[in-house]
N, C-alpha and C positions, 0 to 999 in steps of 0.2 A: 915260259912261252914257247909255243911250237911254231915252226916255220914250214909252210907248205909251198912247194914249187909247182905242183901239178894239181889238176882238178880232183884226181883220185885221192891224193894225199889230203887235200882239204876236206873232202867228203868223209873220209875215214876219221880224221881228227874231230870234225864237227860231231859226228855220230857218237864217238867215244865220250866226248865231253858232255853232250846233252843227255847221254844215257845215265849219267850219275845224278841227274836232277829229276824230281818228281814231275814238275811241269815247267820244263826249261824254256827260257826265251833267249833269242840270239839278236844282238845288235851288230850293225855293220857300218864301218866308216871307210868308204872308198877314197883312195888318195892317189896322186901321181908322185908321191915321195917328196923329198926335200922338206921334211916335216919341220914345222915351226910351232910356236906357241898357239897359233890358231887351231892347228890340227890337234894339239894336246887338249884344247878346250873341247873339241868335238869328241875326242876319245873319252874325256871325263864325263860328258853327257851320256855316251854309250854305256859306260861302266855303271852309271846310276840307274839306267832304265832296263837292264837285262842281266841275265846270269852269265852269258858267254859273249865276249867281245871279239869280233873279227875285224881286222884292218887289212885292206889290200893296198899294195904298192905296185903300181903299173902305169908307165908312161904310155898313154894310148895313142898310137899313131893315127888312128882314124879321125881324131878331132883336131889335127894340125893340118893347115893348108900347105901347099908346096913351097911357099915363101916364108913360112913361120919357123919357129925355133925348136922343132922336134929334136934335131941332132944335138943341139947344145942345151936343151932343157936340163936343169940341174938334177944330177943323179948322185945320191949319197946313201947307198943301201946299208952299209955298216952302221952309219949314224942313225938312219931311220929305224933299223931293227933295235938299236939301243934305246931310242926314244919309246918305241912300242913296249919294250920290256919294262922300262921304268914306269910307264903309264898303266901297267897291269893288263895289257892286251893278252888274250888267251891264244889267238892264232893270227899270225901274220901270213897273208897269202901273197906270194911273190912269183907270179907266173911269167913265163917268157911270152914274146909276141906269138911264136908258133903254137904255144899251148892254147892261147885264147883264140887265135885266128889260124887254124890249120888250113892247108891248101885245099882249094875246092869250095871255100865258103862263098855263098852267093847272097844270103838274106841279110838285110840291114833294116834298121828302124828309121822311120821318117818322123821328124819333129813336128811337121805340119806348119801352120801359120806362125807359131811362136818362133820357129827356127828360121824365119825369113826377115825378121826385123832386128834393128839395133845390132847386137853381137852377131846374130845370124846373117844380117846383111853385110857386115864387115868381114865375117869369117864364114863364107859359104861352106856348107856341109859340116861345120863344127858341131852343131847340136845333133845332127844325125849320127855322127860318129860317137859323140858322148852318150846318147841314149842307147846306141847299139851295145856299147861295152857295159853300160849300167844294167841293161836287160840281161846280158849274159851273166854278169856278176850276181844279180839278184837270183837267177836260176841256179847258179853254182852254190852260193853261200846259203840261200834259203833263210834270210833273216826275218825276224818279226818286226824289227825297227831298223831304219837306215837314217844316218845322221849326215846332214849337209849344211854348209855354211851359208849364211844370209848374204855374205859379200858377193857371191856369184848368184845374184838374185834371179836372173833370167834362167840360169841353169836349174835353180831350185824350182822355179815355176814350171819348167819343161818336165822335170822329173815328177812333180805332182800330177801333171797332165798324163804322163806315161802310166803312172800307177792307177789313176782313175780309168783311163780309156782301155787299158789292157787287163784290168781286174786283178792286179797284184794285191795280195792280202798282206800288205806291208805298211806300217805306219811311218810316214816321212816326218822326221823331227828336224826343225831348223835351229841351228846354233847361231847366236848373235855374232855380229862382226867383231873380230878381235883386232885391236889396234895397238900400235906401238905408243910409247909415252907421248910422242909428239903428234899423234892423231893419224898417222899413215896406216891405212888398212894393211894388215899382214898379208903378204903374198910371197910365194916362192920366187916370183920374178923381181922382187925388190932388190935382189943382189945385183941386177943389171945396172942399177942407178949409180952414176958417179956422184960425188958429194954435192956439186952445184945442182945437179938434176934432182937430187933428193929434196932439196929446198923447194924446187919448183913443184915436185910431186905433192908436197904438203898442201899446196893450194887446192887440190882436189877435195880433200876432207874439209878444208877451210870454206870452200864454196858451199858445201852441204850444210855446214854449221850456220853459215850466213842465211841460207834458205830457210833453215828451221826456225828462224826468228819470226817468220811471217806466216799468217794463216790464210792468205789468198794466193792463188797460183801466179798471177802476174808479178806480184811483189817478190815471191820466193824465187821465181826464175830470174828476175832482174838482179836480185842480190847475188845469186850464184854466178850470173854472167859477169858481173862487175869484178868479182874476185878472180874468175878465170881469165879476165882480161889482163891481169897482172902477170899471169903465167906466160902470156904471149911475148913478153919481153925476152924469154928464153927461146932461142931459135930451135932448140931440140924438142920443144913442146908442140904437140899437135892435138887439138881437141877433135875427137871423132863425133861425139854427140853429148848433148845435155837434154834430157827428155823427161817429161812428166807422164807416167804411164800407169795403167791399171796393173796392180800387183799380181793378178792372176793370169791375165792374157798378154800383158806387155803392149797392148794397144795404146797409142798416144791419147792423152786426155785433153779436152778443150780447156782453155784458160779460165773459163767460168765454172770449172768442176768444183764440187763440194763433196767432202767425205774422204775416204781413204785413198791415198795415192802413193806412188813411189817416185822419187826423183833419182834418176840414174845418170851416171857420168862414165864415159870411157875416154881415155886419152893415151897417146903415145908420148912417153918422155924418154928421149934417147932410144935405147933398145928395148925398153920395157913398155908393154901394154898394160895399163892399170884400169881397173874398174872399181866403182864404189857406188854407194846409194844411201838414201835416208828415207825412212817412212814418214809420211806427212798425213795429218788429218786437217783438211782444208775446210774453211768456213766455221772454224771454232777457235777459241783463244789458244795461243801457243801453250803447250803443256809444260815446257821447260823454259822459263824466261831467262835462265842462265846460259842457254845455248846461243851465245852471242859471239860475234867476231870482231876483234880489234885489228884493224888493218896495219897498226903500227907494231904488232907483235913480231918478234924475231922469226917465228916459223912461217911467216908469209912474205918475207923478203926474198927477192929474186936476185941471184948473183949474176 
């Protein structure tokens, strides 16, 4: 595996590797590091769909608000490079902040309407900062395919809008949500959770499982609210939103909606902000009758 610290190094390495292929394809997995099994799954997808795999490791300051966790966001570069090498990554791109944002930079990308709702409302300028760095990375890496996780569904939708609106010739591939054995969606911020808070955090995925038992919006929402009500016994839990939205625009859907929908949750548990979601098809019989929730299970108890 090769490690590039500058844009020039990345360009040279990419050109050298693709020159050995008759019709080479490049896949790209952008990350902020602190790599876990979810990232490995995305790298695995990238490995399967292209000849050359590039992974970036960059904690992007533009997508953090002034009161957010930029300074303490987990950074473990040596570990991350080891993970990339073990996963068969061809190039790891590890730029500095000054390399991507040299002095005198003025132009940024606006996320538009999708950047003003839900996560965008809670984290103003977050999606603008995310799309700005993604645009830069797309232009630097020049991938044929880019892989993003479904867990950050609003981010994924914003990136799809970016690619469509700005005519990037890049195929955006969504990787399914990776979960720990107890159902908690994998996230680099999970390490902020204290043991009692982790049990509370499990109620987020439990609420989604409860909603998935129903094929109409009112019942699905009520089931999720009932489970999240248990989380409120923990004073460190704060629900930001539980919303039924259009998967492409993230506009809120009416409760009589039928067809595809996304149920999204964001909550703060202690120092961790956690997001999760489940895809629903409303107005049809539940596809997975086993997607049930037993409120007596250990993983939904609150300490």
